[in-house]
C-alpha positions, 0 to 999 in steps of 0.5 A: 494532500493539501486541501482548502480545509487543511491537510489530508494524510494517506498511509498505505500498505503495498504488496512488494511482489505485485506493487498493489496497494492492498490497504490504506487509510486517510485522516487529517493527522499523521498519528499512529492510528492512521497506519494501524487503520491501513494495516488492518485494511490490508489484513482484511483484504489479504488475510495473510498467514502467520510469519508475513514480513512487514517492511516499514521505515523507522518513522515514529508511527511504525516503531510505536508500541501500538503498531508493533503490538498490532503486528504481533497480534497479526503474527507478522514480523517487523522489518525496518530500513537501515539508517539512511537507507532510503532505497529500502522503501523504494517501492512505496516511495515510488508509489507516493511520487507517482500519486503526487505527479499523476493526481495531487499536483494535477488537482486542487481539492476544496475539501478533504472529502473531495480529496478522499474520493479522488484518492480512492478512485486513483488507487482502486480504479486506476493504479491497481487495475489500469496503470501498467507497470514496466516492472510487472512486464507491462501489466497492472498490479491486479492483472499481474496477480491474476496471471501469477494465480493462473500459473500456480493453478496450472502447476497444480493441475499438471502435478495432479495429472 
């Protein structure tokens, strides 16, 4: 994101099932630390079990030794896009395009802190909890997850009866 102070970079981890942005980090550079911070944010929120498949592109941050070590330490399996296969990242790429259209291109940020706050509000208040997604049957990512959990809970109740 451009600001009068310089660029603010955003890295994110998205749940491919619900399209909820579950972890993210922002910094004034796009070094490996930012994607590790985003991954740690997602793990802290979701506490995934062993064997989770983490899909990323072949960018140097994701293929770095440090990031791969972080995935192994979290018992995750890395999956990468094929060369020239941009559709492999369609879900997160769609999010980046939406964020740019709905926020970044609509605002002028004087400071990185101003941009951080706007991005936080966009993700936590609007995108995950208010923005309807046609691919989720016109539910929000948060609402979709609740509906899925309710369905699972109903299945457990019915099986127990």
